[in-house]
C-alpha positions as a printed Julia matrix, in Angstrom:
117×3 Matrix{Float64}:
 63.24  -67.64  -53.46
 62.1   -67.06  -49.89
 62.41  -63.68  -48.18
 61.85  -62.92  -44.52
 60.23  -59.54  -43.89
 60.77  -58.38  -40.31
 58.59  -55.6   -38.92
 60.52  -53.36  -36.5
 58.55  -51.01  -34.27
 59.84  -48.1   -32.22
 60.03  -49.2   -28.6
 58.04  -46.8   -26.43
 56.6   -45.15  -29.54
 53.14  -43.7   -30.02
 50.38  -46.12  -29.02
 47.52  -46.61  -31.44
 43.99  -45.94  -30.28
 41.66  -48.94  -30.09
 39.98  -47.87  -33.34
 43.33  -47.32  -35.11
 44.51  -50.74  -33.94
 41.36  -52.46  -35.16
 41.55  -50.72  -38.54
 45.21  -51.63  -38.94
 44.53  -55.25  -37.97
 41.8   -55.51  -40.6
 44.07  -53.92  -43.24
 46.81  -56.42  -42.36
 44.39  -59.35  -42.64
 43.34  -58.14  -46.1
 46.99  -57.7   -47.11
 47.83  -61.25  -45.92
 44.79  -62.68  -47.71
 45.89  -60.99  -50.94
 49.4   -62.4   -50.6
 47.96  -65.87  -49.92
 45.75  -65.69  -53.03
 48.7   -64.56  -55.18
 50.86  -67.42  -53.86
 53.43  -65.11  -52.21
 52.65  -65.64  -48.51
 54.23  -68.64  -46.8
 53.9   -67.52  -43.15
 52.67  -64.49  -41.22
 53.09  -64.06  -37.48
 52.67  -61.11  -35.13
 54.69  -61.11  -31.92
 53.67  -60.12  -28.42
 55.48  -57.15  -26.74
 59.17  -57.46  -25.78
 58.29  -57.54  -22.06
 56.79  -61.01  -22.63
 60.09  -62.39  -23.96
 62.65  -64.65  -22.3
 66.31  -64.77  -23.31
 68.23  -68.05  -23.27
 72.02  -68.06  -23.03
 74.64  -70.76  -22.64
 77.81  -70.01  -20.73
 80.37  -72.58  -19.63
 77.99  -75.33  -20.69
 75.15  -74.06  -18.48
 71.86  -72.65  -19.68
 70.41  -69.52  -18.12
 67.04  -67.94  -18.83
 66.3   -64.28  -18.09
 63.19  -62.18  -18.44
 62.77  -59.74  -21.26
 64.63  -58.99  -24.45
 68.34  -59.51  -24.93
 69.26  -55.84  -24.6
 67.89  -52.32  -24.24
 66.59  -51.52  -27.69
 65.16  -48.53  -29.54
 63.2   -50.79  -31.87
 61.69  -54.22  -31.34
 60.67  -57.02  -33.65
 56.88  -57.01  -33.79
 56.19  -59.6   -36.45
 57.33  -61.39  -39.56
 56.09  -62.61  -42.89
 57.87  -65.19  -45.0
 57.2   -64.67  -48.68
 58.03  -66.25  -52.0
 59.35  -63.78  -54.6
 61.29  -63.99  -57.86
 63.98  -61.6   -56.62
 64.74  -58.85  -54.1
 62.98  -56.2   -56.19
 59.72  -58.15  -56.11
 60.17  -58.87  -52.38
 60.63  -55.15  -51.69
 57.51  -54.29  -53.72
 55.51  -56.86  -51.75
 56.82  -55.62  -48.38
 56.26  -51.96  -49.24
 52.53  -52.6   -49.76
 52.1   -53.73  -46.15
 49.86  -51.46  -44.07
 52.51  -51.74  -41.34
 54.95  -49.79  -43.5
 53.2   -46.66  -42.16
 54.35  -47.36  -38.59
 57.26  -49.82  -38.8
 60.56  -50.31  -40.56
 60.5   -53.48  -42.67
 63.73  -55.41  -43.06
 63.64  -57.73  -46.09
 66.24  -60.48  -46.04
 66.78  -63.44  -48.4
 66.57  -66.81  -46.66
 68.75  -69.82  -47.4
 67.0   -72.73  -48.99
 67.62  -76.19  -47.57
 69.05  -77.09  -50.98
 71.52  -74.16  -51.08
 75.13  -74.42  -49.95
């Protein structure tokens, strides 16, 4: 079964130093490589900061695009991984080993399969 792991970071939280950021990036690469080798990782993607976002809305049949995130938020989505796991317990074990667990909340959610109702 597929599980989407969303990494939520505190908006306006403590910034990492350059060295801390580089170390964390390398730890994340190693984590992703391990998941790839074990056959669990399907997709991994970091996201740019919320200020780079655009929000698309449709109202009365017309599309509007605005700068920034949808709403004022205390946390922002900073990245995702899509994993293959036998069940939620395994998915949670996989997510909890992420180096990002030290600085982010990780939401683990089962995904629908194309073949599921």
